[in-house]
C-alpha positions in Angstrom: 93.0 -31.5 101.7 90.1 -33.8 101.6 88.2 -31.6 104.0 88.8 -28.6 101.7 87.6 -30.6 98.7 84.5 -31.7 100.5 83.8 -28.2 101.7 84.0 -26.9 98.1 81.8 -29.7 96.8 79.2 -28.9 99.5 79.3 -25.2 98.6 78.8 -26.0 94.8 76.0 -28.4 95.6 74.3 -26.0 97.8 74.6 -23.2 95.2 73.2 -25.5 92.5 70.4 -26.5 94.7 69.5 -22.9 95.4 69.7 -22.2 91.7 67.5 -25.1 90.8 65.0 -24.1 93.5 65.0 -20.6 92.1 64.5 -21.8 88.5 61.7 -24.2 89.6 60.0 -21.5 91.5 60.2 -19.1 88.6 58.9 -21.6 86.0 56.1 -22.7 88.3 55.0 -19.1 88.6 55.1 -18.6 84.8 53.2 -21.9 84.3 50.5 -20.8 86.7 50.1 -17.5 84.9 49.7 -19.4 81.6 47.1 -21.6 83.1 45.1 -18.5 84.1 45.1 -16.9 80.6 44.4 -20.2 78.7 40.7 -19.6 79.0 40.9 -16.3 77.0 43.8 -17.4 74.9 43.1 -20.9 73.4 46.1 -20.8 71.2 48.2 -21.8 74.2 46.6 -25.3 74.2 47.1 -25.9 70.4 49.8 -28.4 69.3 52.5 -27.7 66.8 55.1 -29.7 64.8 58.2 -27.8 63.8 61.6 -28.3 62.6 63.9 -25.3 62.5 67.6 -24.6 62.0 69.6 -21.4 62.5 66.7 -19.2 63.4 66.8 -16.4 66.0 64.7 -16.9 69.1 63.0 -13.7 68.5 61.7 -14.7 65.0 60.7 -18.1 66.2 58.5 -16.6 69.0 57.0 -14.1 66.6 56.1 -16.9 64.1 54.4 -18.9 66.9 52.5 -15.8 68.0 51.3 -15.3 64.4 50.2 -18.8 63.8 48.4 -19.4 67.1 47.1 -15.9 67.5 49.0 -15.0 70.6 49.9 -11.5 71.9 53.7 -11.8 72.3 56.2 -8.9 72.7 59.8 -10.0 72.2 62.8 -8.2 73.7 65.4 -7.1 71.0 68.1 -8.9 73.0 66.6 -12.2 71.9 67.8 -11.6 68.3 71.2 -12.7 69.5 70.1 -16.2 70.4 70.0 -18.8 67.6 68.0 -22.0 68.1 68.0 -25.4 66.3 65.1 -27.6 67.4 62.7 -30.2 66.2 59.4 -30.4 68.0 56.5 -32.8 67.2 53.0 -32.6 68.7 54.0 -30.1 71.5 51.6 -27.6 73.0 52.4 -24.0 72.8 52.3 -23.7 76.6 54.9 -26.5 77.1 57.1 -25.0 74.4 57.2 -21.6 76.1 58.0 -23.3 79.5 60.8 -25.2 77.8 62.3 -22.0 76.2 62.1 -20.2 79.6 64.2 -23.0 81.2 66.6 -23.6 78.3 67.5 -20.0 77.6 66.9 -18.4 81.0 64.0 -16.3 79.9 61.3 -14.5 81.9 57.8 -13.6 80.9 55.9 -10.5 82.2 52.1 -10.8 81.9 49.9 -7.8 81.2 46.4 -9.3 80.8 46.8 -11.7 77.8 49.9 -9.9 76.6 53.2 -11.9 77.0 56.4 -9.9 77.2 59.4 -12.2 76.8 62.9 -11.1 77.8 66.1 -12.4 79.3 65.9 -13.1 83.0 67.8 -10.8 85.2 68.5 -12.2 88.7 67.7 -9.8 91.5 70.7 -8.1 93.2 71.0 -9.3 96.7 70.9 -6.4 99.1 73.9 -6.3 101.3 73.4 -6.0 105.0 73.8 -2.5 106.4 77.0 -1.9 108.3 76.3 -0.7 111.9 77.3 3.0 112.3 79.9 3.4 115.0 78.3 6.3 117.0 77.9 5.9 120.7 76.6 8.7 123.1 76.5 8.7 126.8 73.6 10.7 128.2 75.0 11.0 131.7 78.4 12.4 130.7 77.4 14.1 127.4 80.4 12.5 125.7 80.4 11.1 122.1 82.4 8.2 120.7 83.1 7.5 117.0 84.3 4.4 115.2 83.8 5.3 111.5 85.5 3.9 108.5 84.3 5.3 105.1 80.8 5.5 106.4 78.2 7.5 104.5 77.8 11.1 105.9 74.0 10.9 105.7 73.8 7.7 107.7 76.3 9.0 110.3 74.5 12.2 110.8 71.2 10.5 111.2 72.7 8.2 113.8 74.2 11.2 115.7 70.8 13.0 115.7 69.0 9.8 116.9 71.5 9.3 119.7 72.1 12.9 120.9 68.8 14.7 120.0 70.9 17.5 118.3 70.0 18.8 114.9 72.7 18.6 112.2 72.3 20.3 108.8 74.3 19.7 105.7 74.1 20.6 102.0 72.8 17.8 99.7 76.0 17.5 97.6 77.9 16.1 100.6 75.4 13.6 101.9 77.4 10.7 100.2 80.8 11.8 101.4 82.6 9.1 103.4 83.6 9.8 107.0 86.4 8.2 108.9 87.4 9.0 112.5 88.0 7.2 115.8 87.3 9.1 119.1 86.6 7.8 122.6 84.5 9.7 125.1 84.9 13.3 123.8 82.4 16.2 124.7 79.7 16.5 122.1 80.7 19.9 120.6 84.4 19.1 120.5 83.7 15.7 118.9 81.6 17.2 116.1 84.3 19.9 115.5 87.0 17.2 115.2 84.8 15.1 113.0 84.4 18.1 110.6 88.1 19.1 110.8 89.4 15.6 109.9 87.0 15.2 107.0 87.4 18.5 105.2 84.3 20.0 106.6 83.4 23.3 108.3 81.1 23.3 111.3 79.2 26.3 112.5 76.6 26.7 115.3 73.6 28.9 114.4 72.0 31.3 116.9 69.0 28.8 117.2 71.2 25.9 118.2 71.6 24.1 114.8 74.9 22.5 113.8 75.7 23.3 110.1 78.3 21.5 108.0 79.8 22.2 104.6 82.9 21.5 102.7 85.9 23.5 103.9 87.2 24.0 100.3 86.9 22.7 96.8 90.2 21.9 95.1 90.8 24.0 92.0 90.4 22.5 88.5 94.1 22.2 87.9 94.9 20.6 91.3 96.6 17.7 89.5 99.1 20.0 87.8 102.5 20.7 89.2 101.9 24.5 89.7 100.5 25.5 93.1 97.1 27.1 93.1 95.0 28.8 95.7 92.2 26.7 97.2 88.7 27.9 96.2 86.6 28.4 99.3 83.0 27.2 99.2 80.4 29.8 100.2 79.0 28.8 103.6 75.4 28.9 104.7 76.5 31.8 107.0 78.4 33.6 104.2 76.4 35.3 101.6 77.9 37.8 99.2 77.4 39.5 95.9 80.0 41.3 93.8 78.6 44.6 92.7 81.6 46.2 90.9 84.8 44.3 90.1 86.6 47.5 89.0 85.7 49.5 92.1 85.9 46.3 94.2 82.5 46.9 95.8 80.5 44.0 97.3 77.3 43.2 99.2 78.0 40.8 102.2 76.1 39.1 105.0 78.6 37.4 107.3 77.5 35.6 110.5 80.5 34.3 112.5 82.2 33.5 109.2 85.9 32.5 109.1 88.0 35.5 107.9 90.1 33.2 105.7 87.0 32.2 103.8 86.0 35.8 103.2 89.4 36.8 101.9 90.0 33.8 99.7 86.5 33.8 98.2 86.2 37.5 97.5 89.8 37.6 96.4 89.1 34.9 93.8 86.0 36.7 92.5 87.6 40.1 92.5 90.8 38.7 91.0 93.1 40.1 93.6 96.8 39.4 94.2 97.1 38.2 97.8 100.2 37.5 99.9 99.9 35.9 103.3 102.7 36.2 105.9 100.8 34.1 108.4 98.1 31.4 108.0 94.7 33.1 107.8 93.0 30.2 109.6 94.2 31.8 112.8 92.6 35.2 111.9 89.3 34.3 113.6 85.7 35.0 112.4 83.7 38.1 111.5 80.1 39.2 111.5 79.3 42.0 109.0 76.2 42.9 107.0 76.6 45.6 104.4 74.7 46.5 101.2 77.3 48.3 99.3 80.9 48.4 100.7 84.3 48.5 99.2 86.7 45.6 99.8 89.2 47.7 101.5 86.6 49.2 104.0 85.3 45.7 104.6 88.8 44.5 105.5 89.1 47.5 107.9 85.9 46.6 109.7 86.7 42.9 109.8 90.2 43.3 111.3 89.0 46.0 113.8 86.6 43.6 115.4 88.4 40.3 115.0 90.5 38.4 117.6 93.3 36.0 116.8 92.6 32.3 117.2 95.1 29.9 118.7 95.9 26.5 117.4 93.3 24.8 119.6 90.5 27.0 118.3 90.2 29.3 121.2 90.5 33.1 121.2 93.9 34.3 122.1 93.9 38.0 123.1 97.6 38.0 123.9 98.7 37.1 120.3 99.4 39.8 117.8 96.3 40.8 115.9 95.9 40.1 112.2 95.9 43.0 109.8 96.5 43.8 106.2 98.5 46.2 104.0 97.9 47.3 100.5 100.9 48.1 98.3 99.8 49.0 94.8 97.4 46.2 93.8 98.9 43.6 96.1 97.2 42.8 99.5 99.5 41.6 102.3 97.9 39.7 105.2 99.6 38.8 108.4 100.1 39.8 112.0 100.8 43.4 113.2 104.3 42.6 114.4 105.5 41.2 111.1 107.8 43.5 109.1 106.0 43.0 105.8 102.8 44.4 107.3 104.4 47.6 108.7 104.6 51.0 107.1 106.5 54.3 107.6 104.8 57.5 106.4 105.6 61.3 106.6 102.2 62.8 107.3 102.2 66.6 106.7 99.9 69.2 108.1 98.7 71.4 105.2 96.6 74.0 106.9 97.6 74.0 110.6 100.7 74.2 112.7 102.0 70.9 114.2 102.8 72.9 117.3 99.9 74.5 119.2 100.6 78.2 119.1 100.7 80.2 122.3 98.7 83.3 122.9 100.7 86.5 122.3 102.5 87.8 125.4 102.6 91.4 126.4 105.3 93.2 128.3 102.7 95.2 130.2 100.3 93.6 132.6 96.6 94.0 132.0 96.1 95.8 135.3 95.6 99.4 136.3 98.5 101.2 137.9 101.3 98.8 137.3 104.4 99.7 139.4 107.7 98.0 140.1 109.9 98.2 143.1 113.0 96.0 143.5 111.6 93.5 141.0 108.5 93.1 143.1 105.1 93.8 141.6 102.9 96.3 143.4 99.6 97.7 142.3 97.9 100.9 143.3 94.5 99.4 142.6 93.3 95.9 142.6 90.5 96.5 140.1 92.3 94.6 137.2 91.0 91.5 135.8 91.5 89.2 138.8 87.8 88.7 139.4 87.7 86.6 136.2 90.1 84.0 137.5 87.4 82.1 139.3 85.3 81.4 136.2 87.6 81.4 133.3 91.2 80.9 134.7 92.4 83.1 131.8 94.8 85.1 133.9 97.4 84.1 136.5 98.1 85.7 139.8 100.3 88.3 138.4 97.6 89.5 135.9 99.3 88.2 132.8 97.6 85.9 130.4 98.3 82.2 131.2 99.9 79.9 128.7 97.7 76.8 129.0 99.0 75.6 125.6 102.6 76.5 126.0 105.0 73.8 124.7 102.2 71.5 123.5 101.8 69.9 120.0 98.7 68.9 118.1 99.5 65.3 118.9 98.0 65.8 122.3 94.5 66.3 120.9 94.7 63.0 118.9 92.6 60.2 120.7 94.6 57.4 122.2 92.9 54.7 120.2 94.2 56.4 117.0 97.8 56.5 118.3 97.7 53.0 119.7 100.3 50.7 118.3 102.1 53.6 116.4 105.5 55.2 116.9 104.9 58.9 116.3 107.7 61.6 116.0 107.3 65.3 115.3 109.3 67.1 112.6 108.6 70.8 113.2 110.8 71.9 110.4 108.6 70.1 107.9 105.4 70.6 109.9 104.9 66.9 109.7 104.5 63.6 111.7 106.8 60.7 111.1 104.6 57.6 111.8 105.6 54.0 111.9 103.5 50.9 112.6 100.9 48.5 111.0 99.8 49.8 107.7 96.1 49.8 108.6 96.7 51.9 111.7 99.0 54.3 109.8 96.2 54.8 107.2 93.7 55.4 110.0 96.1 58.0 111.5 96.5 59.7 108.1 92.7 59.8 107.7 92.3 61.4 111.1 95.0 64.0 110.4 93.3 64.8 107.1 90.0 65.1 109.0 91.3 67.7 111.5 93.7 69.5 109.1 91.3 72.2 108.1 92.1 75.9 107.5 91.9 77.8 110.8 89.8 81.0 110.4 91.6 84.4 110.7 89.6 87.1 112.4 90.1 90.8 111.7 88.9 92.8 114.7 88.3 96.5 114.1 88.1 98.5 117.3 86.9 102.1 117.7 87.5 103.7 121.1 85.7 106.9 121.7 86.1 109.0 124.8 84.1 112.2 125.1 84.7 114.9 127.9 82.1 117.7 128.2 82.6 120.6 130.6 80.6 123.8 131.5 81.7 126.6 134.0 79.7 129.7 135.0 81.2 132.4 137.4 79.4 135.6 138.4 79.8 138.3 141.1 81.7 141.3 142.4 84.3 141.3 145.0 86.4 144.2 146.4 88.9 144.6 149.2 92.4 145.8 150.1 95.4 143.9 148.9 99.0 143.7 150.0 100.1 146.1 147.3 98.6 148.3 144.6 96.8 146.5 141.8 97.0 147.4 138.1 93.7 147.5 136.3 93.4 144.6 133.8 91.1 142.0 132.2 88.6 141.6 129.4 84.9 142.6 128.9 84.1 140.3 125.9 83.4 137.5 125.3 83.9 136.9 129.0 83.7 139.5 131.7 86.6 139.2 134.1 88.0 142.6 135.1 90.2 143.7 138.0 90.2 147.4 138.7 93.0 149.0 140.8 92.8 152.0 143.2 93.9 154.6 140.8 91.2 153.8 138.2 88.7 153.4 141.0 89.4 156.9 142.2 88.9 158.2 138.7 85.5 156.6 138.6 84.6 158.0 142.0 85.8 161.5 141.0 83.3 161.5 138.2 80.6 161.3 140.8 81.8 164.4 142.7 80.4 166.8 140.2 76.8 166.0 141.0 75.8 168.6 143.6 76.6 167.9 147.2 77.4 164.2 146.7 81.0 163.4 147.5 82.0 159.7 147.8 85.7 160.3 148.5 88.7 158.2 147.5 89.9 154.6 148.0 93.2 153.7 149.6 96.1 152.8 147.2 95.9 149.1 147.8 92.2 148.9 147.0 91.0 146.4 144.3 87.7 145.6 142.6 87.0 142.2 140.8 84.1 141.9 138.4 83.3 138.5 137.0 80.5 137.5 134.6 81.7 134.7 132.4 80.5 131.3 131.1 82.7 128.6 129.4 81.8 125.3 127.8 83.9 122.7 126.0 83.9 119.2 124.4 87.0 117.0 124.2 86.7 114.0 121.9 89.4 111.3 121.7 89.0 108.7 119.0 91.3 105.7 118.5 90.7 103.1 115.7 93.2 100.2 116.1 92.9 97.0 114.0 93.8 93.6 115.4 94.2 90.3 113.5 94.5 86.9 115.1 93.6 83.3 114.3 90.7 81.5 115.8 91.0 80.6 119.5 94.0 82.9 120.1 94.0 86.2 122.0 94.7 89.6 120.4 96.2 92.3 122.7 96.5 96.0 122.4 97.9 98.5 125.0 98.5 102.2 125.0 99.8 103.8 128.2 101.5 106.6 130.0 104.3 106.2 132.6 105.1 108.6 135.4 107.5 108.3 138.4 107.4 108.8 142.2 110.2 108.9 144.7 110.9 106.1 147.2 113.5 106.9 149.8 115.2 104.1 151.8 117.6 104.5 154.7 120.1 102.1 156.0 122.1 102.2 159.2 125.7 100.8 159.5 127.6 100.2 162.8 126.5 99.9 166.4 128.7 102.3 168.3 128.6 105.2 165.9 125.8 104.4 163.4 126.2 105.7 159.9 123.2 106.6 157.9 122.9 105.8 154.2 119.9 107.2 152.2 119.0 106.0 148.8 116.3 107.7 146.7 114.8 105.7 143.8 112.3 106.8 141.2 109.7 104.1 140.6 107.6 104.0 137.5 103.8 103.7 137.6 101.6 103.1 134.5 98.3 104.3 133.4 97.0 102.7 130.2 94.3 101.8 127.9 94.5 98.0 127.2 92.3 95.7 125.2 92.4 91.9 125.1 90.0 89.9 122.8 89.7 86.2 122.4 87.6 85.3 119.3 86.1 81.8 118.7 84.3 81.0 115.4 81.6 78.4 115.6 80.5 76.0 112.9 77.6 78.2 111.7 79.9 81.2 111.1 79.0 83.1 114.3 81.8 84.7 116.4 82.0 84.6 120.1 84.2 87.3 121.6 85.7 87.3 125.1 86.5 91.0 125.6 88.6 92.5 128.4 89.0 96.3 128.4 90.8 98.4 131.0 91.3 102.2 131.0 93.3 104.0 133.6 94.4 107.7 133.8 96.2 109.9 136.3 93.9 112.3 138.1 96.6 114.7 139.1 96.2 114.2 142.8 98.8 112.9 145.4 98.4 112.1 149.0 101.8 113.6 149.6 104.4 115.2 147.5 106.4 112.1 147.0 103.4 109.7 147.0 102.3 107.8 143.9 99.8 109.8 141.8 96.2 109.0 142.0 94.7 106.9 139.2 91.2 106.6 137.9 90.3 103.4 136.1 87.4 102.0 134.1 87.0 98.4 133.1 84.8 96.4 130.7 84.5 92.6 130.7 82.0 90.9 128.5 81.4 87.7 126.4 79.2 88.3 123.3 78.1 86.2 120.4 77.5 87.8 117.1 77.3 87.3 113.3 80.3 87.9 111.0 80.8 91.7 110.4 78.2 92.7 113.0 79.0 95.6 115.3 78.8 95.5 119.1 79.1 98.5 121.4 80.5 98.3 124.8 80.8 101.1 127.4 78.5 103.9 128.1 80.3 104.4 131.4 79.5 108.0 132.3 81.3 110.1 134.9 79.2 113.2 135.8 80.6 115.9 138.2 78.6 119.0 139.2 79.8 121.9 141.5 77.7 124.8 142.6 79.3 127.2 145.2 79.0 130.9 146.2 79.9 133.5 148.8 78.5 137.0 149.7 77.5 139.5 152.4 74.9 138.1 154.7 71.4 139.3 154.0 72.6 141.6 151.1 73.6 138.5 149.1 70.0 137.3 149.0 68.3 140.6 147.9 67.5 140.6 144.2 69.5 142.8 142.0 71.6 144.1 144.9 73.0 140.6 145.5 75.0 140.9 142.3 77.1 143.6 144.0 77.5 141.7 147.3 78.0 138.0 146.3 80.0 135.7 144.0 78.9 132.3 142.5 80.6 129.5 140.6 78.9 126.6 138.8 80.8 123.8 137.1 79.5 120.6 135.3 81.8 117.9 133.9 80.7 114.7 132.0 83.0 111.9 130.7 81.8 109.1 128.5 83.8 106.0 127.2 82.5 103.7 124.4 84.1 100.7 122.7 82.9 99.7 119.2 84.0 96.2 118.0 83.5 94.7 114.6 84.9 91.2 113.8 85.4 90.0 110.2 86.2 86.4 109.4 89.0 86.0 106.8 89.0 82.5 105.3 
């Protein structure tokens, strides 16, 4: 107890000694200053006798200054000090020194002006606490031992130790920091320092570490009602609200947390937000846009974002974050959460949900189609098979191939549009039933709307013109003896083709007997005389004007044909000892036809591309044998043309020209002029056939 008392006494004595030393030092300094100005201020050396009671110290000093002509400025705080003193034959200098000691005053000197005020002891500066930041250059690890240390001092220490540049906003420089870490890698240590002290850390592209407050509590944080935290705009998050009604903003995001974007813009746009999962795991986004709607901004953010795991690393295996808008409420969460899913019936307005097949024909587009025991035979292989190599439009049997048979329009939708969606077809409603995350469903709807355009309908007017021209000339006289008598018959005009019998020939000869001694005689009863001098010409024109209508990208088919039959006999033998013969006679059909197949394709500029296949076959009336198939003559057109709407294209011009010039007569006499007409016969025949196809497409919207 005595030791404690002695210690206290020693402490008090030491304090008093220090105080006395301080007062002595201060008064000596003031005394020295007074000595210096006495030369210019003689009033300090003058003596005074005074007796005062209940006078303020300020008035007392002002009275002395007036009497002894001193420049004294008195602090107003001295009015509160009342003095009662009696002084006799005391110099003004000594009086001022006494007042300084007695009432703890201080005097500031400005030339010969004295400013007297209460003495204020200087505040002792506390020793700075060492900042607990240690950095190992060899390992690159950082250690912290911080307890309410000022952020500015801590960051300066970190920059001095590591050589890294740390940036922070001025309003957080006095924030206290507390953390204890031992040997942690630099970047992870700084991240944990920010995380544990309500800060956000970002690394800029040029290697700077930036820090800012993670959030600012709302004004009514102390109230009992829950309120959404107001996120602070980061140095890498710049935005401007352009239209609160249309929800349009201007943003510049550089690796900015998605949670900050949603909460900050949601607060400024006054949106109702529901979160099914913490948005801190939604990752970051980098977007720059001048004028973008909030909904489109969300689409772009969640399309490019990756979920973040609890340790801050990207986790590609986790469900991605997305959003759903229901009325004016925005739902945020992961794709696999029920509240973020949506079911829609997406209808096709202008197109069929099933890809329509090309029309099928019961007749093959090939010349001379025949059938025997359900096996296809052809008399000619000049159909359309040569086009298979370059277009694959026809299969081996000559019929149009169904490349789109059984397909739906779903097959033309890109896989990234269908990813994550459950899509069913409802052909009765011509619609898709789509289930999945709301954002993907909306993207699917937008794509269907994009491709759901009216398909053009094309009216194809066809004019088929076939012209046959023929000219026959026959001249000459022939006579001889037939098997039996011939009756005179024939016509002289307009064609000369007369046969004269023996009876009439004798009458003509008898008329010559009356001329003197000339007597020609008579002809035998079976004699005949043919006189031919005729010329015939004709034109046969066949005109057909069918009209076909089809939708863009689908074939239109037309066929007009004729069928005839030929006999096929088959024999069968039964038994080995006494074979029995069975003979079956079948009549097999064979076709000749005019067939037309057109595939129209309308391009974006309104032009029409036509893939045209035309085949014409006809029986020529010739057979190799009596029961053989009839001969067939065929003509074929195959062309691809590009033309404007309602233009006309002409295909054809295939001409078949046949000329025959024959004659017979008596040698030598058949070559003598004039006489040759009585001793020769000639026949000239000329035939010309021409087939033309005129096609005019018209687009019907």
